[in-house]
N, C-alpha and C positions, 0 to 999 in steps of 0.2 A: 403529664399523666393525670388522669382523673383521680380524685381522692376516693378512698374506700367507700365512704358514705355516699358520695355522688354516684359511684358505680352501682351501689345497691339500689339507689332511687332512680337510676337512669331509665327513661321510658323507651320502650321498644314497640313499634307498630305491629299489631297482630295482623298477620296476612290472611285475610278472609275475602270472600266474595261479597261481603256486605257493603252497601254504599256508604255506611257510616264507618269512620276510622276508629278503631279500638286500640288502646294502649295498655301495656303492662310493664311493671318495673322488673328489673333484672331479678330482684329478690323474689317477687311473686311468681315470675315465670319459672325459676328453678324449683321453687316449692311445688308448683303445679306439676312439673315434669317428674319430680321425685314421687309425689303422692299418687298421681294418676297414670304414670308410665312406668317408672323404674320399679317401685315397690310391687305392683301387680305382676310385672314380668319376673322379678326375683321369686315371688311366692309361687307362681306357676311352675318355675323351673326347680323349686325345692331348696331355695337358698334363704338364709336369714342374714341380717346385718350384724356387724360387731359394734355399731353405734346406733343411736336414735336416728330416725329419719331427718330430724332437724340438723343433726351432726353431719349426715351425708350431704344435705343441701348446703350447709356452710362450707364444707370441703369443696364441693363442686363450684360454689361461688368463688372461692379462693383460686381454684384452678382457672376459671374463666377470667378472673381479674388479671392473673398472671399471663394468661394467653393473650389477652387484649394488650397488655403492656408490651410483651415481646413481639406481637404482631405489628404494633405501631413502630417498633424499632427494626422490623424486618429480620427477626431471628427466630429460631426454634425455641420452644418452651420445654424445659427439662424439669420444671417445678413438680414436686410431689408433696402432698400434705403429709403430716406426721404419720398417718395410717399407711400411706404408700411407702414411706421410708421404713416402717416397722412391720412389714408383712411377715406374719408368723409362719413357721414351717410346720408340717404335720408332726404329730407325736412320733417318737421313735418306732413304735410298734405298728404304725400305719403302713399300708401297702402303697398308698398314693403319695407321690412326691408333689411338691408345690407346682412343678411344671405340669404334672398330670392334672392337678386340680384346675389350673388356669386353662389348660387346653379343653377340659371337659366343660368349664364355664362357658367358653366360646362356642362349644358344640351345642350346648343347651340354649344359649342366647347368641345366635349367629348374627351376622351383619344385617340380615333382613329384619330382625327384631328392632335394632337400633334405627334402621332406615324408616321403619313404620312409625317409630316414636318421633323421629325427626319430622316426618310429615304430619303427625298428629298435633304437634306443638309449634306451628310455624310463626316465627316472629322475625322481623328484620334484624339482621346481623348475626344472631345466635342460631337461627334455623331457617335461613332463606336460600340455601343453595350456593351462597357465595364462598369464596376461598376461606374466610375466617370461620364460617359455620362448618365447612368440611373438616377443618383442623380440629375443632372442638368435638365434633361427633365421631371422629376417628379415635380420639382420646377418651371419650366418655365411658366406653365399656371397661377400659383399664382402670379409670378412676373409681368406678363402681366396684370393680373386683377388689380393689384395695380395702373395701369396707365390708366384704363378705366374710361371714364366719364359716369358713370352709369346713373345718373339722367337725362342727356340730350340725351341719346342714344335712337334710334328707338326701339332697343331690350327691353329697360326698359319700354317704352310705351306699348309694347305688353305684358310684364309681368304684368304691372299695370292693363291692360284690363283683363287679365286672372284671376288675384287675385280679381278684382272687380266682375267679373262674378261668381267666386267661392263663394265670400261673399254673393252675391245676392241669389244664390242657397241655401246656408246654411240658410239665413234668411227666405227664402220661406219654407224651410223644417221645421224650427222651428215654423213658423206661422201655417203651416199645421198640425204639431204635436200638437200645443196648441189648435187649433180649433177642432181637432179630439178628444182630451181628454174632451172637453166641451160637445161634442155631444154624447159621449158614456154613 
């Protein structure tokens, strides 16, 4: 297995239509994806991070490193960074459960967002359409979700409003049904 430092400095060919071959290190590629792809997508969706962008980049690099190790061994990767293991639950008075928050995250940032990012940052191995790249891009939305500050994000307030509205409609429906049965 490649050492951590070698992994960070590993050169990847940037896949362009340019006659000149361009290279980028694992470290620089992940920083670019975070800065120019993930952060703008999160901001547009109304999410904030629970770590600094460099912390997110570091965790993504750890996940990629572990994916690469497991891929070479022909096995699935179950690695989660400390943020993925310590995902916090909504406060007790919140309407949205963690499952609701994750589902809404994937609604606001659907597969098409990640596919577009995948295409915007094409490098050999990490984003080239190969089997390894497909594995990491399927996991990337989950890795990013581990680092979202759900409870304090504008998107979560919108989800809370939606759920509150649905609860009110459900209560009105139940009351209307109860009143209807008394009048029949």
